[in-house]
N, C-alpha and C positions, 0 to 999 in steps of 0.2 A: 830388276823386276820389270821395269818399264819396257826394256828391250825384249825380254822373253814374252811379254804379253802381246806385243805387236807382231811377233813371229808366230805365236801359237794360234792366234785368231784366224789369219789367212789359211793356215794348214787345216784348221777345223772346218772352215767354210768350204775349202776345196774338197775335203772328204765327204761332206754332206752333199755337195753338188754331184759327186760321182754316184752316190747312192740314191739320190732323189730322182724321180721321173722328170722328163723334159717339161719345163714350165709351159702352161697352156697359153700364156700371153694374156693381154687385157680382155675382159669380158666384152663381147660384141654388144654395141648399143642397139636398142630395139628399133625396128622400122617405125616411122612416125607418120601420122596423118597430116593432111593439109590443115592449116589454121588460118581463118579469116582475120587479118590484121588491119584491113582498111574498110572503114565503115562510113556511111552517110546517115544522118539522122533527120527525120522530118517530124515537126510538131506544129502546133498552131502558129508558131513564129514563122514557119515556112509556108503557111497557107492552109494547113489541114483544119477542118471544122472542129475537131476535138482531138485531144491527146490519147484518149482511151481507144485503142485500136482493137476492133472485134474481128475483122476479116481482112485478108489481102489476097488478091488474085492477079497473076501476071497474064497479060494478053498481048503478046508480041511487044511492040514498043510502048505499050500502055500498062499501067499498074493501077488497078482499082482498089480502093481502100475504104472499108466500112468502119465507121466510128460510132461512138455513143451519141453523136449529134450530127450525123450526116454522112454523105458519100463524097469521096474525092477521087480525082483522076490525076495521076502523075505521068508526065511525058518523060520517058527515060533519056532520049537524046539531049534534052535541055536540062534534065534534072530538076524540073519545076513542077509544082502543083498548078495545073493549068485550068482546073475547073472543080467546083464543089457544088453540091446540091443539099439543101436543107428543106425542111417542110415549107418554108416560105417560097422555095423554088419549085415546088411541085412534088418533092419526095413524099410518098404517102405516110411514112413514119420515120422518126428521126434515128432510131437505133438500128443499125445495119449489122446483123450478126453473121451473115453468110453471103458469098458471092460465087457465081459460076457464069461462064460465058459460052453461048452456043456458037461453036466454030463455023457452022453452016451459015448462020444469019448475022452473027455479030451481036445479037441481043445479049444484054447483061441482065441476069436474073439475081434478085436480091431476096434473102430471107431477113425478116425484121422481127425484133424482139417485142412482140405485141401488136405488130402491124400487118402480119400476114406475109404475103408473097407479092413481089413487084417485078416488073420487066421494064427496062429502059431500052426503048427501040425508036430509032429515028428522032431522038431528042424528046420523046414523050414517055411518060410513065403510065403503064397499065397496072391495075391493082386488083388482087384477089384476096378475099378474107372469108371468114366463116359465114357471113350474112349474104354473100353474093356468089358463092362457089362451093365446090366440094372440098375445100381446105378444111381439115378436121380440127385445126386449132390455129390461133393467130400468133402463138409464140413459136417462131420458126428458128431452129438452131442450125440446120444444114440444108444445102441446096445442091442438087446434082443434075446436070443435063445428060440424058441418056437417049441417043438417037432423036426421035421426035417427042420424047417425054421429058418432063421436068419433075424431079422428086423433091419433096419438101419433108424434112424431118422435124416433127413438132413434139410438143409435150403431151400430146394425146394420140400419138400414132404417126403414121406416114401417109402422105397423099401424093398421088401421081397424076399429073396433068398431061394429056395428049394435046400438043399444041396444034395439031392438024385438025383433029375432030372436035376438040374442046371437051372430050370426055374425061371425067375424074374417076379415080379409083382410090378407095380408102383402105388402109391396112391397119388393123388393130388386133387386140387379143382374140377377136372373133374369127378372123380369117388368116392369121399369121401366128407363128409360135412366139408371141410376146408375153412373157410373164409380167412384165411391166410395159407400159406404153409410152414412157418418156424417151423419145428418140433424140439423141444428141447430134448425130451426123449422118450424112449420106454421101456415097462415092460410087462412081462408075468406073469399071476397069477398062473400058473401051472395047470390050469384046462381048462377053455373055453375062456378066454379073454386076449386080448392084449390091453394095454393102451398107448396112445400117448399124450404127453404134448406138446401143440402148442401155439406159440405166437399169441394172438389175437383171438384164436378159443376155448380156454379152454382146456378141456380134451375130447379125443375121445376113445370110447371103441369098439373094433372089436371082434365080436363073431366068433370064428374060425370054429364052426360047421355050422352056417347059412350063414356066410359071410356078415352079416348085421352090420351097424355102429349105435352107439348111441352117441349123442352129449351132452356134459355138459358145459353150459355156465352160466354166471351170469344172473339170470332172471330179475334183475331190470334194466338191460341195461345201467347202469351208469358206465362209464370208470374211473371216478375220485374217486368215493367213493363206499362203500358197503352200499347201501341205506336201504335195509332190511336185518337184521341179520339172518344168518342160513337159508336163502331161497334157497340156491344153492351154487355153487362154488363161492369162495370169489372174484375172479378176472379172467379175460380171458387170461392174460399173464401167462401161466403155464410153469414152468421150470422143473417140475418133477411130476411123479405119481408113487406111490409104493404100491402095493397090499399086504395084509397079512390077513389071517383068515377071508376072506369075506368082509374086509374093504379096501377102497382105501384112501391113504393119498396123499395130493396134496400140492405142493409148488408153490408159485407165486411171482411176483414182488411186490405184495401188500398184503401179509399175507399168511395164509395157510388154508387148509380145510381137513375135514374128512367126508367120506360118507360110510354108512353101507348098502346101497341099498334102504333105506327108509328115513333116516334122515341125514341132513347135520349139520355140526358143523364148524363154522369159527373161526379162530384165528388171532388176531391182536396185534401189539406191545402195543397199548394203554390200553388194558385190563390187561396187566402185564404178564410176563413170556417169551414170544417170544422175543428174543434179538432185532430183526429188522423185519420190514415188507418186506424187500428186501431179498428174499430167492433164492439161486442158485440151491438147490437140496433138495431131501427128501429121507429118507430111513425108511421104516416101520420095526418095530420089532415084533409087534403083533397088535391085534385089538385095544389095549389100549395105545400103546407106539410107538413113532416115533421120528426120529432125523431130525431136521430142520437145514440145512446148510445156514446160513445167512451171510451177510457182516459184522455183528458185533458180531459174536459168534455162537457157537453150542447150539441150544435150544432143549432139550429133554422133550417132554410132556409125562407124565407117566400114566395119567388117562384120555385119550382123550375125552370120552363122557361127562366128568364132566363139569359143568359150575358154576363158573370158574374152570379152570383146574390147576393141579400142574405141575410146570416146574422146570428144572434145566438148567441154562445157563452157559456155559463154555467159558471163555475168557482168554487172556494172558495179564498180566500187562506190558505195553510197557516200563515202567520205571525200573522195577525190573526183568522182565523176568519170574516171578513166575506165576503159574496158579491160576485162581480164579473161583469159582463156586457160583452162586447166586440161592438160592432156593426160589421159589414163590408159595405160597399156597393161593388160593382164591383171587388172585390179589394182595396180600401183600407179601413183602419180609420178610421172617422169618429167614433166615440163609445166612451167607456169609462164605465161606470156602476158606482159602488161602492154597496153596500147593507148595512145592518146585519146582515141575515140573508139567506142565499142557499141554494144547494144544499148538502146536508150534506157532500159530498165530490166530487172531480172525476172519480173513476172511476165511470162510469155503466154500469149493467147492464140496466136495464129502464125502460120508460116507458109511460104511458097518457094518453089525452086525456079530459077530463071537462068537456064544454061549453067554457066559456072558460078553465077551469082545466087544469093539467097535474099529473101525479104522476110522480116519478122515483125509481127505486130505485138506490142507490149502494152502494159498498163499506162505508160507515159511516153508514147511516141512510136514511130515506125523506124525500123532499122534496115538499111540496105548494105549487105555484105558483098564487097567487090572481090570476085574470085580470080584475081590476076595470078596466073600460074597454077590454078587449081588442078589437082589430080585426084582420082578416086583411090580409095583404099589407103595403103601405107607404102612408104618407100624410104630409102636412106636419104637423110638430109641433115644439115647441121642442127644440133640440139641447142635450144635456148638455155642459157644458164638460169638457175633458179631465180625467179623474179626479174629476169632481164626484160627490158622494155623493147617493144617493137620500134623500129625507126620512126621518127617524127616525119610527117609529110614534108616533102621538099618541093620547091617550085617546079623542078623538072618532072616530078611525079603528078602534078596537079591536073593534067589532062584526064587522068583516070581516077584520081583520088579526091579531087574537088571539082565537081562538074560545073559547067556554066550555070550561073544563077545561084549557086550555093557557096557560101563562104567556107573556107577551109575548116573542116571539123564539124560543120553543120551547127544547128542550134537545137537547144532542147535538153542538153545534159543538165540534170538538176541534182 
């Protein structure tokens, strides 16, 4: 019986092989996005005035950081906090919520949470508030430099200052399509448009040539849900609008959106990738890639128009303090990456793009993602095994992973 069994099985398999179609071979692995595995962290231990980071702005070799208790300047070549300003140093108000830099003059413009608008120029602060200017409110969430104008998004509308003439223009529900006047953000596309993100009004686009407004709201009119997918902006509580390459990326309290002038694309946590629907801010990198600052991590979408899209979500493990990255392709998690140092905290407030690098402001520190070998979109690369750790920093790698003046791994992981 034993001999007959051993003969019969190969004959059966051979017959099945002749009848079966040619095997397709192993399934092709998905093309994968770039993952930031090398991070530097900055906290009060490294010289910041406060760990609660409200704003970050890259300005060539300088990085300006707005915190809950002052302004800081980081010098990238040395990797050090080289200067801080608090109220005792002349900063008009301690909470800095927004930063933009005038490329023509080098002036640094600051929005302050209760302190109005400030300009750092030639080492001196100039200060505008409700009592001495046309600033409509002293709670300023967003600042944008547009040619000779500076826009301030406030909780009572938007104000525009012409820095040449000194003329102020105020925009509220009386002269702009604002159903609500709580402005969260302001951004200039470098061409013709200024975008305002507004609580309850969606996004407004101001054409600087014509002076006309265009309003973008959720067409289905439902506040609680996105009734029809990709029919317009995903929700009317807009926290940020960031233009790049003819596309506007939008963050809201209920997901995110992308608009290319003709087509809308909405993003929600339930389809996979976006860490949370509650988003504090947005920074566009290109027409395909954007950084979503959520309350549960940093979500980077790398192929925005795709459906479903490819995401990398960065968080901090609260138990170990290590960094984690989750890669989602087509709504399915295909990769987890563990790293010795990652983002300082999972509650994200602000972000900026710095060439191949990125900077993220969190509730407990500033993170600098070093984009060594960065590539846009997706490509074939080795797949990390589930839970595989990224390589620990080595002495040979430290010229790029541990900058002068910063101990390996940085400080501030808690």
